[in-house]
C-alpha positions, 0 to 999 in steps of 0.5 A, a space after each residue: 186722717 189720724 188712726 184713732 184706736 181707743 174706746 173710752 168707757 165711762 161707767 161709775 160701777 167698777 164691776 160694770 166698767 170691767 165687764 164692758 172693757 173686757 168684752 170690748 177687749 175680747 171681741 174687738 182689737 181696740 184698747 179701752 180707757 176707763 173713767 168712773 166719773 164726769 171729772 175723770 171722763 173730762 180729763 180723759 177726753 181732753 188729754 187723750 182726744 186724738 186717740 179716742 174714736 168712740 165713747 161708751 157712756 153711762 148717763 148716771 154718774 155720781 158727779 153728773 146728775 144732769 147727764 152732762 157727759 153726753 153734751 161734753 162728748 158732743 162738744 169735743 167731737 167724740 161720737 158717743 154710745 149710751 149704755 143705760 139700765 132703763 129705757 123710755 121714750 123720754 130718754 130716747 128723745 133726750 139722747 137723740 137731741 144730744 146726737 148720740 150714735 146709738 143707745 143700748 140696755 145693759 144686757 149681754 145681748 145688747 152688749 154684742 150689738 154695741 161691739 159690732 157698732 164699735 167696729 163699724 164706727 172705727 171703720 167709718 173713720 176711713 169712709 168718705 161720703 157725698 151728700 147731694 141736695 139743693 137744700 142747704 138746711 137738709 144737706 147740713 142735717 145729713 152731713 151732721 148725721 154722717 159726721 156723728 158716725 165718724 164719716 168724712 163728708 163732702 157736699 154738692 148742691 145739685 147733680 152736676 156739682 155732685 159729679 164734679 165732686 165725685 170726679 175729684 174724689 175717687 175714694 167716695 164710697 157712699 152717695 146720699 142724693 135727693 131727687 128734686 135738684 136743679 141742673 141734674 136731678 137725683 135720677 139723672 145723677 145716679 144714672 151717670 154714676 152707675 155708668 162708671 161705678 157699680 153697686 158693689 163699689 159705691 153705695 147710693 141712698 136716694 132721699 125724697 119727701 115722696 115714697 111709692 113710685 119715687 122709691 121704685 124709680 130710685 131703685 130701678 136707676 141704680 140706688 142701693 136703698 131709699 129714705 123718706 123725708 123727714 129722716 129718722 135718725 135711727 133708721 138713717 144710721 141703720 141703713 147707712 151702716 148696712 150699705 157700708 157693711 155690704 161694701 166691706 163684705 163684697 170687698 172681702 169676697 173679691 180679695 178672697 177670690 183674688 188670693 185663691 186665683 193667685 
């Protein structure tokens, strides 16, 4: 996969754009491309699409009163993070409808959270996930959310097919599975996976329309986490990223131990 490394910063205030770019440059290894208008952003997105892995967007641009910048990024397959001076439930709904990865208020505290997200989105380019669900509609929903996080996605319509996909793709690091599936249900799938892949090598998130005992059973058979349908976008993003961060941390610890024992 192409190693995208640039962050596109779209901000009409040159002072604010400089602050954001300097923070990203100071706290991450990623160079920035800066645009101050919709026209400049569109040119950068189309001309340099292959080098951009995330866009930090201001929705209030002089030549874009209707917020077309976010759908533009979406149409080009560029994950977008919105920085906004004010926030409301109405704004939240609009942003989620446009499939933004996340949104932040323009404060120093939230800037740090945004920088952590940028680093995660970069790492996600090299992550493969498997979604197992017998509902084609729900598979598409979860696959779309994962793709929006820069994650490569494979699908399976039942537990048996999921095992076949895993056998053919040893680099899968995340499995999201429904409970109620034909041939082999979610519990059986997890038990089969855990026979060969421990929690510190592959993360599993169970999904079901029921909570309570379903949650407990998923965790007992080996899932790392659990989500209840219908899935909230922000919660989904947080839980997926939390599991991937844990896998990265454990891998780093193993490398340190191996180095110390060498």
